[in-house]
N, C-alpha and C positions, 0 to 999 in steps of 0.2 A: 603460258599466259595466254589468254584466247585472244585473239586479234594480232599480238605481236611475233608469237613464235614463230611463225613460217616466213617472215618477211626476211628477205634474202640482200635487198640493200641496208648498207647500214649508214647512220648519220655520221658527219663530221664530227669530228672531237668535242665541239663545243655542244653540240647536241647529244654526244652521248653522255656526257656529266647530267643532262637534264634528264635524259630519259632512266638514267638509273635513280636519281631522285624520286622520280615521278613513281617508279616502279618500287621504292622503298616504303614511298606513301599508300600505293595501292597494298602492299603487304601489311601494312600496320593497320589500314581500313579493315583488312579480311581479319585480322586476328580481334580486331574490336568488335565486330560484327556491326549489325545495323541496330540502329537506336530504336526501342521499343515505341510502338505508336498506337494511341488508344483508337478503337473500334471507331469507324466516322457514326457521329449520331444520325440515326435514321429518323428522318422527321415524318410526321404524319399532318400535314398542314390544313387547315379550312378556316372560312370565317366563320364565327360563332362557335368555335369548338369549346365545350363545356362539361365540367363531370369527368366522370370515366369513360373517356374514348367516346362519347356523345356528340351528335352535332343535331341542335334543334332547327326546326323549321321556322318559318317567317312566312304570314299570310302575305305581307304587303310586296316582298320580293323572292327572287329564286336566290337560295344559299351556295355558294360554290366551295365546293369540296374537292381535296386533292389527295389521290391515292398513289400510292408508289406500284408502280408494277409487281404482278406476282403476289403482292400481300393482299389482306382484307381490309376492307373500307372500317371506318368507324360506325358506330351504331348511327343511323339515320333515324331520327326521333320524329313521330309523325304528329306533332303538336310544339308549339312555342313554349320558350321556359316558363311565362306566365301560367300557361294554362296546367301546364304540368305539377304546378303548385296547389291546384284545384282539385275537386272530388269532381269524377266524370262519370256518368250514368250511359248504361249500356254502349260503349265505346264499340265501333265498328272500324276496322281499318282496310283499305284498299290500295296496295300499292301496284304500280305499273311502271315498266321499265322504258328505255328511251324508243322501243320498237311499239310500245302501248300495250302490250301485253303482260295481263296479270302475272305477278313474280309468285304468287303462292304456289309452292310445291316445285319450283325450279332448282335444279340441284345447287348452282352457283349462288341462290338466295337464300337468307335464312332470316325469316320473318318471324319476331315473337309473338307471344299471345297481347303482349303490351303496346303492338304495333311498331316495332323498332325493326329496321333492316339494316342487315350487314350482307353487302357483296362481296363474295369470296373468290381468291385467285383472280384479284381485278388484271385486265388486258386492257389494251389500248380501244379494242372493239366495244368495250363495254362503256366506254365512254357517254355523257349524253344526258338527259333530262330524266330523274327519277321523281315520278308523283305518288305522294300517298293522299287519298282521300278519307278524311275522319267526319265521321256522323256520330251524333251523341245526344242525349237528351237532355233537355232542362223542364223541372217539374216547378210550377207555381206550388208555394207552400202551402197556402189558404184554399186554393179551388183544386190542387192537384192536377191541374191542367199541363199536358205534356207539350212540349214543342221540339222540332227535331232540328237541331244545326247541322249544316253541312260545311266543312272548312277544307282546302286543297292547301297544300304545302309541296313546294317544287325545289328539287336539289339539284344543283348543276354539277355533275362529278366528272372530274377529268383525270385519266392516267398523268402518271409524270414518272421521269427517269431522273436520277441524280446526272449531273454533267459529268462528262468524262473530262479528266484535267491533264494536261500536257503542262510543262513548263519551261518557259524560253530562259535561257541562261546566260548573262554578260559577266565576261571576265578580261582582264587586261594583264599583257604582258611587256616590258621593258626590253628594248633590244637595242643592238649598238648601230644599227643602219637598217633603213626599209628596203635596201636592195639586197639584203642578204639571202642566199638561197636557202640557208638552213631554218629561216622564219617558216618558210612554205612544207620542210620536212619534220620541224618540230610539230607543226598543227595538224600535220597528218598521224604522226607518232601520239600526240596527246589523245587524238581523237580514238584511236586503238587501244588507247590503256584506259580510257574512260569508258568507252563500251564493254572491255573485260569487267572493269568494275561491279557493272549494272546487269550484267548479262543474265545471272541468276534469277533476277527479278521480272525476265522476260521484257526487260525497256532496253531501249538503244537511242543513241544518238542520231538525229536528224537536222535537216536544213542546217547543218553547219556552215560556216564562212568566218575570213578576219581580213582585217584591213590595216595597212600600217598606217599611221598618223604621227607628223611631227608637232610637238607640244612644248610651247615655251612656258616656263614657270620661274616666277620672282626668285626664288632660291637655288633652282638647280638649272637654270638657262634653257637650252634646247635639249628635249629629249626626244626619243622616238619609242612609240609603243603600239603593239599589236592588239587592237580590238577583237576579241574573239566572241561569237555568239553562236548558239546550238540550241536545240530544242531536245528535251527528255521526252521521249516518246513511249508510252506504255505497250505499245502493240509490235512489240519485235517479234520475228518468226517464233512459232510455238505457243503466243499468248491464248489461241484458242483452246489449247489443251486444257491450258489451268483455269480458263474461263467455263469449261463444260464439267469442272469438278464443284463449281459453284453456280448453278444455273439461274438461282433466282434473286442472287445480288452480285452479278458480275460486275456490275460497274462499280460497285463498293469495293470489290477485291482489286478492279482495275487501278482505280483512283488509290488505295494503298500502297500498290506497289509502285506507280509514279512518284508517290509523295517519299516513300521509302529510298527510290532510287536518287531523287533529288538531294535529299539529305545525306545520303552517303558522299554525293559528290562535292557538297558544301563543306563534308567533314574533310574530304581530301583538300579543298584549297585551304583550309584553315591551319591545318599541320603542313601545306608546304613550305610555307614562310620560312618555320622554325626547322624545317630538315635542312633547306639551303643555306642557312646561315650555322646551324650547329654541327650537321651530320656528313655533309657533301666534302669532299676531298677539296675540289678547287668550286667556287662561284661559275655556274656556266654563263654564256653570253646571255642567254635568255632567261629572264627572272619574273617571276610572279609579282604583280602590283598589289600590294597590302591592300587588303580591304576592298578590293574592285569586286569582288563576286556579288552578282546581285542576281535574284530570279523574279520572274513574272509569270503568275499563272495565266494558262489559256483555256479555256471551256470549249468543248463540242458537244454536239447533241447526237443521238444516233438516230437515223432517217424515219422520218415518223414523226418526229419530235423539235421543237424550238424553244426559244424563250421569247417572252413578251413582258415586258415591264408594265405597260398600260394597261394590258387585258387582265394579267394576273399576277397582279401587285401582292396577294398574299402567297404567292410562290415563285417570287421574282427570280430566285437562283437556281429554279428547277427547271428541267426540260419537260414542258408540257406537250401532252398529246397534240396534233395539226389537226384544227378542227375542219369541218366539211367546208370543200371550197378552195382549200388549203393544202399544202403537202411540202416534204421536205426530201429530196433524192438522196442527200448526204451526210456529212458530220458537220454542216454549219449550224448554226444557232438560231437561224431564222427561218420560220414555216413561208413559203412563197404562196402568192395569190394564183389560182388558175384562172386562164382564161376560158375557153369551151373546149369539151365537156365540163363540167365542175363536179368533182366527186363529192358525194354524199356521206362517205364513211369519216370515222376519226383516225388519224394514224397514216394517211395515205402517204406513199414514196412516190409517187407520180400521178398524173391529173386522167389516167387513163386505166 
């Protein structure tokens, strides 16, 4: 068993019983497999998303559109919904990108005859304002007089990623005394076994610690409990190799592994109480406190991305590309503001 097989120091008798029980549960978990999990829902978020993957413009304001990196944008329609229900005479469309250049004929832009734009293989550097100018004619029925109408539609298109998920786990164990040396040995053994349980998912335990507290309860008097906490992290050594197999949705695969690892650990603790009561030859000194297992998700964003619930209300759970003048150098969830010089690009990892 990974993590515990090469250990030369043997825990005392009380801990041996617990280690055997824990190992039994791990073996049961391996036979039972990882519970199936549906693929995470791939969201394509925008304001005014209407019909079949189409976003209509609005002459009154920019329309915000959020496109997941490496995917194609929805079709941006060069008119509003009301105008799309009318007959349009001699329509002409001109699409320009964030750099002001005509998008017609560019390899990453699909412009249809009906004036719809799809930006393909979207990357953070493609974020910005996409503008379409629509010109068409109105013909007076009685005089046949022609009037040309020109209208502009702006779409503010942002690249986004799904947040990377890790999970903070809290669990408690009853012990006879806080001064027991076996408390620390038990904690180390538990970490090794949990790491071996999720190693095949390229996840590992990080930020682990424990404290012993005395607790007085009305029914049971004074008790001592170990408060254990650790984080299930999806970036164990070797995760990059798994990621390279899925270059376009790596965060989805990473998040799936993290959730599966957390579910496996939860299954382990749910079975632990039963094993202790029915299969252990004797009850060990340290016992799992039933129903004490709890999980809190922790989100992080890749460098160059961050969350802003105020600015991006329609994509509040997304890691949205950092805009010009901001940057994110690490896996935090906030884009920082540059002092000077101010970067003009989207997705900056530094201000230089």
